[in-house]
N, CA and C of each residue as an Amber inpcrd file, in Angstrom:
protein
   315
  -9.4910000 177.7680000  77.9540000 -10.8790000 177.7100000  77.5430000
 -11.7500000 178.1800000  78.7150000 -12.7120000 179.0200000  78.4240000
 -13.5740000 179.5650000  79.4720000 -14.7060000 178.6020000  79.8040000
 -15.3230000 178.8060000  80.9710000 -16.4610000 177.9650000  81.3820000
 -17.5920000 177.9830000  80.3430000 -17.9860000 179.1520000  79.8090000
 -19.0430000 179.1480000  78.7860000 -18.6570000 178.3550000  77.5400000
 -17.3820000 178.4140000  77.1430000 -16.9320000 177.6360000  75.9840000
 -17.0130000 176.1410000  76.2690000 -16.6200000 175.7590000  77.4680000
 -16.6870000 174.3500000  77.8530000 -18.1400000 173.8860000  77.8760000
 -19.0230000 174.6950000  78.4530000 -20.4470000 174.3620000  78.4960000
 -21.0080000 174.2130000  77.0950000 -20.5950000 175.0890000  76.1890000
 -21.0470000 174.9970000  74.7970000 -20.6410000 173.6590000  74.1760000
 -19.4250000 173.2070000  74.4610000 -18.9580000 171.9430000  73.8840000
 -19.7300000 170.7470000  74.4340000 -20.1930000 170.8380000  75.6740000
 -21.0250000 169.7680000  76.2350000 -22.3800000 169.6990000  75.5470000
 -22.7540000 170.7610000  74.8530000 -24.0480000 170.8310000  74.1800000
 -23.9110000 170.9850000  72.6700000 -22.7880000 170.5150000  72.1380000
 -22.5540000 170.5990000  70.7000000 -22.2760000 169.2130000  70.1420000
 -22.9370000 168.8810000  69.0560000 -22.7250000 167.5930000  68.4130000
 -21.3080000 167.5310000  67.8450000 -20.5830000 166.4820000  68.1910000
 -19.2130000 166.3140000  67.7000000 -19.1650000 166.1180000  66.1920000
 -20.2450000 165.6440000  65.6060000 -20.2440000 165.3550000  64.1770000
 -20.7600000 166.5290000  63.3430000 -21.9850000 166.9790000  63.6090000
 -22.5820000 168.0140000  62.7450000 -22.4200000 169.4220000  63.2990000
 -22.0810000 169.5340000  64.5810000 -21.8770000 170.8450000  65.1840000
 -23.1380000 171.5210000  65.6890000 -24.2910000 170.8840000  65.5000000
 -25.5420000 171.4780000  65.9810000 -25.5540000 171.5560000  67.5040000
 -26.2700000 172.5530000  68.0080000 -26.4320000 172.6940000  69.4460000
 -27.4690000 171.6980000  69.9390000 -27.1520000 171.0290000  71.0420000
 -28.0720000 170.0860000  71.6650000 -28.6930000 170.8170000  72.8510000
 -29.9870000 171.0460000  72.7690000 -30.6890000 171.7740000  73.8250000
 -30.7780000 170.9170000  75.0930000 -30.9120000 171.5870000  76.2340000
 -30.9790000 170.8960000  77.5340000 -32.0500000 169.8020000  77.5640000
 -33.1900000 170.0590000  76.9480000 -34.3080000 169.1140000  77.0210000
 -34.2300000 168.0140000  75.9560000 -33.2490000 168.0880000  75.0730000
 -33.1220000 167.1020000  74.0020000 -32.2460000 165.9290000  74.4340000
 -32.5010000 164.7820000  73.8240000 -31.6560000 163.6130000  74.0510000
 -30.3100000 163.8450000  73.3710000 -29.2940000 163.2290000  73.9130000
 -28.0040000 163.2380000  73.2450000 -27.4730000 161.8120000  73.2460000
 -26.5250000 161.5750000  72.3830000 -25.9780000 160.2360000  72.2060000
 -24.4680000 160.3380000  72.3790000 -23.9270000 159.4940000  73.1900000
 -22.4890000 159.5180000  73.4170000 -21.9050000 158.1350000  73.2260000
 -20.6410000 158.1190000  72.9010000 -19.9360000 156.8490000  72.8210000
 -18.4630000 157.0970000  73.0920000 -17.7920000 156.0580000  73.4950000
 -16.3780000 156.1570000  73.8190000 -15.5190000 155.5430000  72.7360000
 -14.2540000 155.9500000  72.7480000 -13.2780000 155.4070000  71.8020000
 -11.9390000 155.2800000  72.5220000 -11.1500000 154.3820000  72.0390000
  -9.8150000 154.1580000  72.5910000  -8.8120000 154.8980000  71.7170000
  -7.9340000 155.6540000  72.3500000  -6.8750000 156.3460000  71.6170000
  -5.7840000 155.3480000  71.2380000  -5.0270000 155.6870000  70.2420000
  -3.8900000 154.8760000  69.8350000  -2.9310000 154.7180000  71.0070000
  -2.2620000 153.5890000  71.0740000  -1.3550000 153.3040000  72.1920000
  -0.2290000 154.3290000  72.3160000   0.1530000 154.9590000  71.2130000
   1.2550000 155.9180000  71.2640000   0.8000000 157.3380000  71.6030000
  -0.4850000 157.5090000  71.9300000  -1.0210000 158.8170000  72.2930000
  -1.2240000 158.8640000  73.8060000  -0.5870000 159.8280000  74.4550000
  -0.7140000 160.0080000  75.9010000  -1.6520000 161.1810000  76.1610000
  -2.7820000 160.9070000  76.7860000  -3.7880000 161.9350000  77.0460000
  -3.8520000 162.3520000  78.5160000  -2.9470000 161.8670000  79.3300000
  -3.0180000 162.1490000  80.7690000  -3.0460000 163.6350000  81.0760000
  -2.2900000 164.4370000  80.3390000  -2.2670000 165.8780000  80.6060000
  -3.5040000 166.5890000  80.0540000  -4.3660000 165.8610000  79.3540000
  -5.6000000 166.4260000  78.7950000  -6.8440000 165.9740000  79.5640000
  -6.6600000 165.2140000  80.6470000  -7.7910000 164.6830000  81.4160000
  -8.7320000 165.8100000  81.8380000 -10.0330000 165.5960000  81.5780000
 -11.0520000 166.5700000  81.9350000 -11.2050000 167.7010000  80.9280000
 -10.5160000 167.5980000  79.8000000 -10.5510000 168.6520000  78.7870000
 -11.1130000 168.1280000  77.4630000 -11.5310000 169.0590000  76.6280000
 -11.9230000 168.7230000  75.2680000 -10.6940000 168.8180000  74.3710000
 -10.6080000 167.9210000  73.4070000  -9.5220000 167.9370000  72.4320000
 -10.1220000 167.9030000  71.0320000  -9.4190000 168.4980000  70.0920000
  -9.8240000 168.4720000  68.6810000  -9.0670000 167.3620000  67.9790000
  -9.7760000 166.6470000  67.1330000  -9.1700000 165.5710000  66.3540000
  -9.4080000 165.8420000  64.8750000  -8.3470000 165.8780000  64.1030000
  -8.4410000 166.1030000  62.6650000  -8.6400000 164.7670000  61.9620000
  -9.7600000 164.6500000  61.2550000 -10.0240000 163.4580000  60.4500000
  -9.5610000 163.7970000  59.0320000  -8.3620000 163.3950000  58.7110000
  -7.7070000 163.8160000  57.4700000  -8.4180000 163.3500000  56.2120000
  -8.9520000 162.1470000  56.2430000  -9.5520000 161.5860000  55.0350000
 -10.7920000 162.3540000  54.5730000 -11.5200000 162.9300000  55.5190000
 -12.7240000 163.6750000  55.1430000 -12.5680000 165.1700000  55.4230000
 -11.3450000 165.5660000  55.7850000 -11.0320000 166.9680000  56.0560000
 -12.0490000 167.6060000  57.0050000 -12.1760000 166.9710000  58.1700000
 -13.1180000 167.4410000  59.1760000 -12.4500000 167.3540000  60.5450000
 -12.7370000 168.3060000  61.3940000 -12.2410000 168.2890000  62.7620000
 -13.4120000 168.0410000  63.6980000 -13.2300000 167.1140000  64.6180000
 -14.2680000 166.7970000  65.5950000 -13.7000000 167.0190000  66.9910000
 -14.5960000 167.1530000  67.9510000 -14.1970000 167.4160000  69.3350000
 -14.5950000 166.2300000  70.2020000 -13.6940000 165.8620000  71.1070000
 -13.9560000 164.7740000  72.0500000 -13.5490000 165.2240000  73.4460000
 -14.1860000 164.6410000  74.4250000 -13.8510000 164.8920000  75.8240000
 -12.9180000 163.7900000  76.3070000 -11.8250000 164.1960000  76.9480000
 -10.9450000 163.2410000  77.6100000 -11.4530000 163.1490000  79.0400000
 -11.9440000 161.9880000  79.4610000 -12.5010000 161.8650000  80.8190000
 -11.4990000 162.2780000  81.8900000 -12.0220000 162.8130000  82.9810000
 -11.1450000 163.2690000  84.0550000 -10.4660000 162.1150000  84.7680000
 -11.0470000 160.9380000  84.6930000 -10.4410000 159.7660000  85.3190000
 -10.1900000 158.7090000  84.2580000  -9.0590000 158.8210000  83.5630000
  -8.7080000 157.8280000  82.5510000  -8.5870000 156.4650000  83.2150000
  -9.1620000 155.4660000  82.5900000  -9.1010000 154.1260000  83.1330000
 -10.1850000 153.8020000  84.1460000 -11.1220000 154.7320000  84.3720000
 -12.2150000 154.4670000  85.3040000 -13.0490000 153.2900000  84.7790000
 -13.4840000 152.3940000  85.6570000 -14.2150000 151.1940000  85.2190000
 -15.4420000 151.4990000  84.3660000 -16.1770000 152.5720000  84.6970000
 -17.3940000 152.8540000  83.9440000 -17.1080000 153.3300000  82.5210000
 -15.8570000 153.6650000  82.2250000 -15.4870000 154.1010000  80.8790000
 -15.1340000 152.9300000  79.9830000 -15.0510000 151.7600000  80.5420000
 -14.8170000 150.5450000  79.7670000 -13.5470000 150.6220000  78.9140000
 -12.5240000 151.2980000  79.4310000 -11.2610000 151.3900000  78.7040000
 -11.2020000 152.4830000  77.6540000 -12.2360000 153.2940000  77.5510000
 -12.2530000 154.3620000  76.5550000 -11.4760000 155.5800000  77.0560000
 -10.7200000 156.1720000  76.1480000  -9.9160000 157.3510000  76.4570000
 -10.5830000 158.6440000  75.9930000 -11.5520000 158.5230000  75.1000000
 -12.2380000 159.6780000  74.5210000 -13.7360000 159.4510000  74.5690000
 -14.4830000 160.5260000  74.7740000 -15.9480000 160.4570000  74.7600000
 -16.4500000 161.4650000  73.7330000 -17.2950000 160.9910000  72.8310000
 -17.8950000 161.8480000  71.8060000 -19.3610000 162.0590000  72.1320000
 -19.8340000 163.2710000  71.9450000 -21.2260000 163.6350000  72.2020000
 -21.8640000 163.9770000  70.8610000 -22.9850000 163.3310000  70.5510000
 -23.6850000 163.6190000  69.2970000 -25.1640000 163.8710000  69.5520000
 -25.8070000 164.4970000  68.5720000 -27.2070000 164.8900000  68.7150000
 -28.1870000 163.8160000  68.2620000 -27.6960000 162.7930000  67.5770000
 -28.5960000 161.7660000  67.0620000 -27.8400000 160.4700000  66.8390000
 -28.6060000 159.4100000  66.6720000 -27.9930000 158.1240000  66.3580000
 -27.3100000 158.1790000  64.9940000 -27.9040000 158.9280000  64.0550000
 -27.3000000 159.0620000  62.7230000 -25.9270000 159.7240000  62.8040000
 -25.8280000 160.8040000  63.5890000 -24.5340000 161.4830000  63.7460000
 -23.5310000 160.5670000  64.4460000 -23.9800000 159.8380000  65.4620000
 -23.0890000 158.9100000  66.1610000 -22.5750000 157.8500000  65.1990000
 -23.4540000 157.3160000  64.3700000 -23.0740000 156.2910000  63.4060000
 -22.0850000 156.8430000  62.3720000 -22.3640000 158.0370000  61.8610000
 -21.4760000 158.6540000  60.8670000 -20.1000000 158.9290000  61.4640000
 -20.0750000 159.4130000  62.6910000 -18.8040000 159.6990000  63.3470000
 -18.0280000 158.4120000  63.6030000 -18.7120000 157.3740000  64.0570000
 -18.0400000 156.0880000  64.2850000 -17.4380000 155.5580000  62.9900000
 -18.1880000 155.6570000  61.8890000 -17.6840000 155.1900000  60.5970000
 -16.4390000 155.9640000  60.1830000 -16.4670000 157.2800000  60.3670000
 -15.3130000 158.1140000  60.0030000 -14.1030000 157.7730000  60.8600000
 -14.3110000 157.5790000  62.1580000 -13.2110000 157.2120000  63.0490000
 -12.6440000 155.8430000  62.6920000 -13.5220000 154.9000000  62.3650000
 -13.0610000 153.5670000  61.9700000 -12.2380000 153.6300000  60.6940000
 -12.6770000 154.4280000  59.7290000 -11.9570000 154.5690000  58.4690000
 -10.5700000 155.1560000  58.7190000 -10.4940000 156.2070000  59.5160000
  -9.2010000 156.8220000  59.8450000  -8.2920000 155.8140000  60.5310000
  -8.8520000 155.0840000  61.4880000  -8.0650000 154.0900000  62.2280000
  -7.5530000 153.0070000  61.2930000  -8.4230000 152.5070000  60.4180000
  -8.0350000 151.4300000  59.5140000  -6.9430000 151.8770000  58.5500000
  -7.0620000 153.0750000  58.0020000  -6.0580000 153.5760000  57.0640000
  -4.7460000 153.8110000  57.7920000  -4.8080000 154.4320000  58.9790000
  -3.5920000 154.6920000  59.7370000  -2.9270000 153.3810000  60.1320000
  -3.7400000 152.4170000  60.5520000  -3.2040000 151.1150000  60.9560000
  -2.5260000 150.4470000  59.7730000  -3.1400000 150.4870000  58.5860000
  -2.5620000 149.8840000  57.3890000  -1.2260000 150.5290000  57.0220000
  -1.1140000 151.8500000  57.2110000   0.1200000 152.5620000  56.8980000
   1.2460000 152.1720000  57.8450000   0.9040000 151.7770000  59.0620000
   1.9110000 151.4150000  60.0660000   2.4980000 150.0290000  59.8040000
   1.7560000 149.2000000  59.1140000   2.2220000 147.8090000  58.8900000
   3.2170000 147.7220000  57.7600000
């Protein structure tokens, strides 16, 4: 991935895909990856996540320092353009997690 592509992802809403301008507010939140997912080789990179239930792919940043105290145990960081997009993305991630968790039991 090139530097311009990486910069674009830092300014793109993970949920709706809209560009977030430099002067605009952005909303971010962290998520914990499943215990069976190893992201160490992806540290500092963006990864795509397929949300199967809604047939949508979203992008998340894997922090360069996994386990850093300021990340509060989160393995993934999502960037969104609004509280509405953050809320919608959280709901979709929770639904995927709940369905996947139910299938594992």
